[in-house]
N, C-alpha and C positions, 0 to 999 in steps of 0.2 A: 503492500499499499504507500500510496506517496503520502507528503504532508497534509496536502489540499483532501484526499481520500480520508484521512485521520480527522480533519477538522469539520468535514462533512458530518461524518458519524459521531462528535462529540457533541455538535449543534447544527444541527440541519437549517438549511435558511430558509426563509419564508417568500423569499420573491426577490431576483435580481433585477438586474437593467442591463440590457446590451448598449454596446460603445462601437462607435467606428475607429476602434484603436490606430487604423494607419492614418486617419485625419487628425487624431491626438498626438501620435508619435511624429506627425509632419511637422505641427506646430511645435512641440519640444524642439526637434531637431536630434532626436536618438529614441531608442527602441527603450519599450517598458519591459520589466521581467514579465514573465509567461504567469507566472503563480501569482501576480498582482493582478494580472488581466483575469485570470480565472475566479480569482476573489470576489472583484466590481461585478463581471457577470452573474455571481452566485450569490451575492450577498448584495448587491448596489452599496448606495451612502449610506453611512450611519456609525454607530458606536456598539465595540464590544464592551461586555459588562456595563454598560453604561457611560464608559469613560475612555476606552483607547477608540481613537477614530481613525478610520482611513479614508482618504481623500478620493473622489472618484472625479469625473472630468466637469460634472456640472454640481452647483452652480458655476459659470466661467470665472465672475470676480474669488470665490471659494473653492476652486477646484484646484486638482491636483498641477495643471499647468502655471498658476499664480501662485498657488502656495508652496509647491514644491519649489519652484524657481526663489520667490522669497528666502525660504530657509536656506538654501545653497546661498545665497549671497550674502546672508546674515552669518552662515557658517564661518563664511573669511574674515569677518570681524574676531570671531569667538577664537579662532585657531590663534590669531595674533595677541591671544590674553592667554594661552594656556601657558603652564609652566613646566610641562614635563613631566608631573607627578602624576598627572591623570592614567588611571586604568580604566578598562573594561573588563568584566565578566562575560564569560566565555559559558556554553551548555555545560559542559562537565563542570561546573563551579571555580574552575580555574580561574588566576588572576592574569592580565598582562600589559604592559603599558599599551595606552592609544596610540597607534600610528596612523596618522591621515597624513597625506603627503600634502603640502603646500601646491598651491596652482591657481590659477585665475581661469575659469571660475574652480574653487575647490572640488575635488572629488567626491562631491556627496550631493544627494538630491533627496529634499524631502519626502515623505510619502505619509504623513500623519501627524497626531499627537494626542495629548491626555488633558484633563482639566487642570493639575496640579503643576501645567506648565512645562510638561515632557515633551520631547520633538522625537518623531520616527525619521530616520534617514536610510538612504541605500548609501552603502559606502560604494562608489562607481570606480572601484579598483580594478575592474575588468572590461575587455571590451565586450564581452559577452553580457547582458544584463540578468542571464538566469544564473550568473556566478557572483551576482552581487549579495557582500554579505547585509545585514540589516544593524543598522545601531540604534539604541532608544537611548536618551540622555536626560537628566534635569540640566545639562551644563554647567551644574555645580560641584561636580566629581563624580558623578554615580553615571555609569556608562554598561547597558547591555550591550555585548557583541554578537549576533548570530551568525555565522556561516553558511548555513542553509536557505538563507533566504526570510523575505516576510512571512509567508503561510506557516513555515516551521516554526519561527519567533511566535507569531500569534497563536499556533496550535500549544507550544511548549507552556507559553504564560498563560492560556486559558485552561489548561489541562492540569496546572499544578507542576508540570514536571520544572518548570523553569522558579527560581526564585528568586527574582528579581528582588534589587533593592534601590531601582530607578521607581517603581511606580507598587502601591500595594493595593493588591486585590483581593476582598476579604475572601476567605477560604470555603466560609459558609454560600458564598454565593454563587449559583450554577452558573455555567458560560451559557453567555445570552447574547444575542445582537437585537439593537433597535436601530429599524431604517428609520433615515431622515429623509423626507420627501424631496427631491429637487428643487424644489422654489422655497427650500427652508426652513417651512413651516411643521 
């Protein structure tokens, strides 16, 4: 089974949305990971466990194109303030120094966030978007890093396999997804 199959078994979607991914990717100027497109096609725009949001292409002013680019641009400023003491936690619980290359633009692209000021990024460290690891951080010293991609990270987080120090999702709350209509209401 894939991480996507695991997520579907853990939390069946209520309904998704279909997007013209070719058009979205042309606007971005690069391809998006396949697991992200599967996720949005299956679940649509909304919140996992009423907190972790993953952006869809709509609404345009708050979608992946605008918000992901905005987070990428802000990340360049964050890199300038990093001390070198930052560490990220991997799925096996090990800790490693944060290693994100400097560049213009920085090699990250935002995919979502949470209500406590946490942000999710792809570490665009490979030409193949299906090999992009996921970073989830509060930008104050806590960093999750999952080399398996977005859906593998969400499954680990929602299933309780991942004990994140970035976000506290209550153990007693079952996995859930709350759709947000495209008009934001």
